[in-house]
C-alpha positions in Angstrom: 111.5 147.0 92.1 109.7 145.5 89.1 108.7 141.9 88.6 110.2 141.7 85.1 113.6 142.7 86.4 113.5 139.7 88.9 112.3 137.4 86.1 115.1 138.7 83.7 117.9 138.1 86.3 116.8 134.5 86.9 116.3 134.0 83.2 119.9 135.0 82.7 121.1 132.5 85.4 121.9 135.2 87.9 121.6 135.0 91.7 118.4 136.6 93.2 118.9 138.6 96.4 116.8 138.2 99.6 115.0 141.5 98.8 114.1 140.4 95.3 112.7 137.1 96.4 110.8 138.6 99.3 109.4 141.3 96.9 108.2 138.6 94.5 106.7 136.3 97.0 104.8 139.2 98.7 103.5 140.2 95.3 102.3 136.6 94.6 100.5 136.5 98.0 98.9 140.0 97.6 97.9 139.4 94.0 99.9 142.4 92.8 102.1 140.2 90.5 100.2 138.6 87.6 100.0 134.9 87.1 101.8 135.2 83.8 104.8 136.9 85.5 104.8 134.2 88.3 104.7 131.5 85.6 107.7 133.1 83.9 109.7 133.1 87.1 108.8 129.5 87.8 110.1 128.5 84.3 113.2 130.5 84.8 113.9 128.7 88.0 113.0 125.3 86.4 115.6 126.0 83.7 118.4 127.7 85.7 117.9 126.3 89.3 118.7 128.0 92.6 121.7 127.8 94.8 121.3 126.8 98.5 121.1 130.4 99.8 118.3 131.3 97.2 116.4 128.1 98.1 116.5 128.9 101.8 115.4 132.5 101.2 112.6 131.4 98.9 111.4 128.8 101.5 111.5 131.3 104.3 109.5 133.9 102.3 106.9 131.3 101.4 106.7 130.0 105.0 106.1 133.5 106.3 103.6 134.5 103.5 100.8 133.7 105.8 100.1 132.6 109.4 102.2 130.0 111.3 100.8 127.7 113.9 102.1 128.1 117.4 101.8 125.0 119.6 104.2 126.2 122.3 101.4 125.5 124.9 101.8 121.8 124.2 104.7 120.6 126.3 105.9 117.8 123.9 108.3 117.7 121.0 106.6 118.4 117.6 107.4 116.1 114.7 105.9 115.1 111.4 106.7 113.0 108.3 106.3 113.9 104.6 106.3 111.5 101.7 106.9 112.4 98.0 104.0 110.1 97.2 103.5 106.7 95.7 101.1 103.8 95.0 99.7 102.2 98.1 101.7 104.6 100.3 99.6 104.7 103.4 102.3 105.0 106.1 100.9 108.3 107.5 97.9 106.4 108.9 100.2 104.2 111.0 103.0 106.6 111.8 100.9 109.3 113.3 99.2 107.1 116.0 102.4 105.1 116.7 104.5 108.2 117.2 101.9 110.1 119.2 101.6 107.0 121.5 105.2 107.4 122.3 104.7 111.0 123.6 105.4 113.1 120.5 102.9 115.7 119.3 102.3 115.1 115.5 100.7 118.1 113.7 100.2 116.5 110.3 99.2 118.9 107.4 98.5 116.5 104.6 97.5 116.7 100.9 95.2 115.0 98.4 96.1 112.6 95.7 96.7 113.7 92.1 97.7 111.7 89.1 98.8 108.1 90.0 99.6 108.8 93.7 97.2 108.7 96.6 96.6 111.3 99.2 96.3 111.0 103.0 93.2 113.3 103.2 91.4 111.2 100.6 92.1 108.0 102.5 90.9 109.5 105.8 87.7 110.8 104.2 86.7 107.2 103.3 86.0 106.9 107.1 82.3 108.1 107.4 82.1 111.5 109.0 85.9 112.1 109.3 86.7 115.8 108.9 90.0 117.0 107.4 89.0 120.7 107.2 89.8 121.6 110.8 90.2 125.2 111.9 93.4 126.2 113.7 91.5 126.0 117.0 90.0 122.6 116.3 93.4 121.4 115.1 95.1 122.3 118.4 92.3 120.9 120.4 92.7 117.5 118.7 96.5 117.7 119.2 96.0 118.4 122.9 93.5 115.6 123.5 94.8 112.9 121.2 98.5 113.6 120.4 98.1 113.9 116.7 95.8 115.7 114.2 95.5 115.4 110.4 94.2 118.2 108.3 94.6 120.0 105.0 96.4 123.2 104.3 94.3 126.1 105.1 94.2 129.4 103.1 96.2 131.0 105.9 99.1 128.6 105.9 101.7 129.4 103.3 99.3 131.0 100.8 102.1 131.7 98.4 102.7 128.0 98.0 99.0 127.3 97.3 99.1 129.9 94.4 102.4 128.8 93.0 101.6 125.1 93.2 98.6 125.6 91.0 100.7 127.4 88.5 103.5 124.8 88.6 101.0 122.2 87.6 99.7 124.2 84.8 103.2 125.3 83.4 105.0 121.9 83.7 107.4 123.2 86.3 106.5 120.7 89.1 109.7 118.8 88.9 112.0 121.7 89.7 113.9 120.8 92.9 114.0 124.3 94.4 110.3 124.7 94.0 109.6 121.2 95.5 111.7 122.0 98.4 110.2 125.4 99.1 106.7 123.9 98.8 107.2 121.1 101.2 109.3 122.9 103.8 107.2 126.1 103.8 104.0 124.1 104.6 105.7 121.9 107.3 107.5 124.9 108.8 104.2 126.7 109.1 103.0 123.9 111.4 105.6 124.7 114.1 107.7 121.6 113.8 110.8 120.7 115.8 111.7 117.7 113.7 110.7 116.1 110.4 111.4 112.9 108.4 110.9 112.9 104.7 110.3 109.7 102.8 111.7 110.3 99.3 110.4 107.6 96.9 112.4 106.1 94.1 111.3 103.8 91.3 108.6 103.2 88.8 105.8 104.5 90.9 107.7 107.5 92.3 107.5 111.2 91.5 111.4 111.0 91.0 112.1 107.8 89.3 115.8 108.2 88.9 117.9 107.6 92.0 120.3 110.5 91.4 117.5 113.0 91.1 115.8 111.6 94.1 119.0 111.8 96.2 119.5 115.4 95.1 116.0 116.3 96.2 116.6 114.5 99.5 119.8 116.5 100.2 118.1 119.7 99.3 115.2 119.1 101.6 117.4 118.1 104.5 119.6 121.2 104.1 116.7 123.6 103.7 114.7 122.0 106.6 117.7 122.3 108.9 118.3 125.9 107.8 114.7 126.7 108.8 115.3 125.4 112.3 113.6 122.0 111.8 115.8 118.9 112.6 115.4 117.1 109.2 116.3 113.7 107.9 115.4 111.9 104.6 115.1 108.3 103.7 115.3 107.1 100.1 112.7 104.3 99.8 111.5 101.9 97.1 108.5 102.5 95.0 109.1 99.9 92.3 105.9 98.0 93.3 102.8 99.0 95.4 103.5 99.3 99.1 101.6 96.4 100.7 98.5 94.8 99.2 96.1 97.7 99.1 95.7 100.5 96.5 92.6 102.6 96.9 91.3 104.7 99.7 89.0 102.4 101.8 91.1 99.4 101.1 94.2 101.2 102.3 92.5 102.3 105.5 91.3 98.8 106.1 94.9 97.4 105.7 96.2 100.0 108.2 93.6 99.2 110.8 94.4 95.5 110.4 98.2 96.2 110.9 97.5 98.4 114.0 95.4 95.4 115.4 98.5 93.1 114.9 96.9 91.5 111.9 97.9 91.5 108.3 99.9 88.9 106.3 103.5 88.9 104.8 102.3 90.9 101.8 101.3 93.8 104.0 104.5 93.6 106.1 106.4 96.3 104.0 103.8 98.9 105.1 104.5 98.2 108.8 108.2 97.8 108.4 108.6 101.2 106.6 106.2 102.9 109.0 108.3 101.6 112.0 111.5 102.8 110.4 110.3 106.3 109.6 108.7 106.6 113.0 111.9 105.5 114.7 113.8 108.3 113.0 111.1 110.7 114.2 111.5 109.7 117.8 115.3 110.0 117.6 115.1 113.4 116.0 112.6 114.4 118.7 115.1 113.3 121.4 112.5 110.8 122.8 114.9 107.9 122.2 118.7 107.9 122.0 119.0 105.1 119.4 117.0 103.7 116.5 117.0 100.3 118.2 115.3 101.7 121.3 112.9 103.7 119.3 111.9 100.6 117.2 111.4 98.6 120.4 109.2 101.3 121.9 107.1 101.5 118.7 106.7 97.8 118.4 105.4 97.7 122.0 102.9 100.5 121.2 101.5 98.3 118.4 101.5 95.0 120.3 99.9 96.6 123.4 97.1 98.2 121.4 98.2 101.7 122.5 98.7 102.8 118.9 95.3 101.4 117.9 93.6 103.3 120.8 95.3 106.5 119.7 94.0 106.0 116.2 90.5 105.4 117.6 90.6 108.6 119.6 91.7 110.5 116.6 88.9 109.2 114.5 86.4 110.1 117.1 87.9 113.5 117.7 87.8 114.4 114.0 84.1 113.4 113.6 84.6 109.9 112.2 82.8 106.7 113.1 85.1 104.9 115.7 83.4 101.5 114.9 85.7 101.5 111.8 88.5 100.3 114.2 86.5 97.2 115.1 84.7 96.3 111.8 86.3 98.2 109.0 84.8 95.8 106.4 81.3 97.0 107.5 81.9 100.7 108.1 84.1 101.6 105.2 82.6 102.0 101.7 83.9 98.9 99.9 82.8 97.5 96.5 81.8 93.8 96.5 82.2 93.4 92.7 85.7 91.9 92.1 87.7 91.2 88.9 90.7 88.9 88.9 94.1 90.0 87.4 95.8 86.8 86.2 99.3 86.2 85.0 99.4 85.9 81.2 102.2 83.3 81.4 104.4 81.4 83.7 107.7 82.7 84.9 109.0 85.3 87.4 107.9 88.8 88.1 110.9 90.9 87.2 109.4 94.5 87.0 106.2 96.4 87.8 105.1 99.6 86.1 103.8 100.9 89.4 102.6 104.2 88.1 100.4 102.4 85.6 98.7 100.6 88.4 98.0 103.9 90.1 96.6 105.4 86.8 94.5 102.4 86.3 92.8 102.7 89.7 92.4 106.5 89.2 90.6 105.9 85.9 87.9 103.8 87.7 87.4 106.5 90.3 90.1 105.8 92.9 92.1 108.9 92.0 91.9 112.2 90.2 93.3 113.8 87.1 92.3 117.3 88.2 92.3 118.6 91.8 88.5 119.1 91.7 87.7 115.6 90.4 85.4 113.5 92.8 86.9 110.3 94.2 85.1 107.0 94.8 86.7 105.7 98.0 85.3 102.2 97.5 87.2 101.1 94.4 90.8 99.8 94.3 93.2 97.0 93.8 94.6 94.3 96.1 98.1 93.1 94.9 98.9 89.6 95.6 102.2 89.1 93.8 105.6 90.9 94.3 108.8 91.2 92.3 110.7 88.0 92.5 107.6 85.8 92.9 107.3 82.8 90.6 103.9 82.5 89.0 102.1 80.1 86.7 99.9 80.9 83.8 96.5 82.3 85.1 97.9 82.6 88.6 96.4 85.6 90.6 98.4 88.7 90.5 95.7 90.7 92.3 92.1 91.7 92.3 90.4 94.9 91.0 87.4 96.2 92.9 85.1 98.4 90.8 81.4 99.3 90.3 81.5 99.7 86.5 82.3 96.4 84.9 83.6 97.7 81.6 85.9 100.2 83.4 87.0 97.6 85.9 87.9 95.1 83.1 89.9 97.8 81.4 91.8 98.4 84.6 92.5 94.6 84.8 94.1 94.7 81.4 96.2 97.8 82.2 97.4 96.3 85.5 98.1 92.8 83.9 100.2 94.6 81.3 102.1 96.5 84.1 103.6 93.2 85.5 106.6 92.1 83.5 107.0 88.3 83.6 110.4 86.8 82.7 111.9 83.4 82.3 114.5 84.0 85.0 114.1 85.6 88.4 115.4 89.2 88.8 119.1 89.4 89.7 118.3 91.7 92.6 115.2 92.3 94.7 114.2 95.9 95.7 115.4 97.1 99.0 112.7 98.9 100.9 115.0 101.4 102.4 118.0 102.3 100.2 119.7 105.2 102.1 119.4 107.6 105.1 120.4 111.2 104.4 121.4 113.5 107.2 122.8 116.5 105.4 
């Protein structure tokens, strides 16, 4: 079998067999297939797609391209959540301790931010000392003692995905649904999950802005996850404005700690509401609760009793972080004191927000990365104060930028101000946080 024959078949829109896909993925993993040949196949898949059978075979081949984690020694159901990413999307920091407090083992393999979206690992690393580079042994130890662990993808887990992801970014094939599905499910499957909930974002700050494309991705993820033996469900959720107030690593961690402590105002409420809903689906899929209502009630109890906060504290300590962050986040987290107001240019109603532009503006002052090897400044960020549908007056506060470099911060202020569209009339419809639940 030759790589060029596999490339030609997919270039011509033909179906690839199990043997052909397995041969190619093994070659990618072993380095016997050149990057330019892998790039050619990625483009052929981008242009011609894959059917359900091919997508399942590709995912399985990538999943088994390296080691898989075995947590059979932990006598609890194993579940995780994945998000396609957004601006201010910090739900993992709430979901993991809430679900773990309910008796589910949560082995969370997370990623870093790139472009306008934030990454869970970057947020966690804003906690002094917190380690996200756990070995498999350390990962299991934290799971055993705390109930959840959060770490990055190691070189041994789905190595084919790691190589192909870098090439997808370089060849503009990131948006191909079969490749997205295989990448996500292969990493999650390698973590030995029983159940998984996927948060597929839709809107101006989402990876998939169009609802039809996001829905197609959600269905593909659910079908493929189920085919790999992981009970899988997807929720289409809104990303037409930042989720909650905070955008930026330390600010987002602080917001999550306040919510776990039962604090946080109405503007932060969507973060908790979405986290509770995603967590409830995880509990039902894990057979911990029979209904979503029962699951929601149990989760709210874990927050109000302080059990979720205590679980978060134990995890911070177990992964090398400073547990004092749970009591005084404003003193422990790196936070910038210099602030710059973003004011409304006119009176009216907020009708739209270019959410991706807010993410890019904060990335430009150090809060994100353009390339994966860029260094992040965890202290900078943006606190949003106005939401779609709000009535604002001229010079009313839309939010606040926090940054070290005044000239860069003022440029971010201008970009974010321009991202808010102010109209004379209120919008005809407000965004729905959860648009749809997809089970197949």
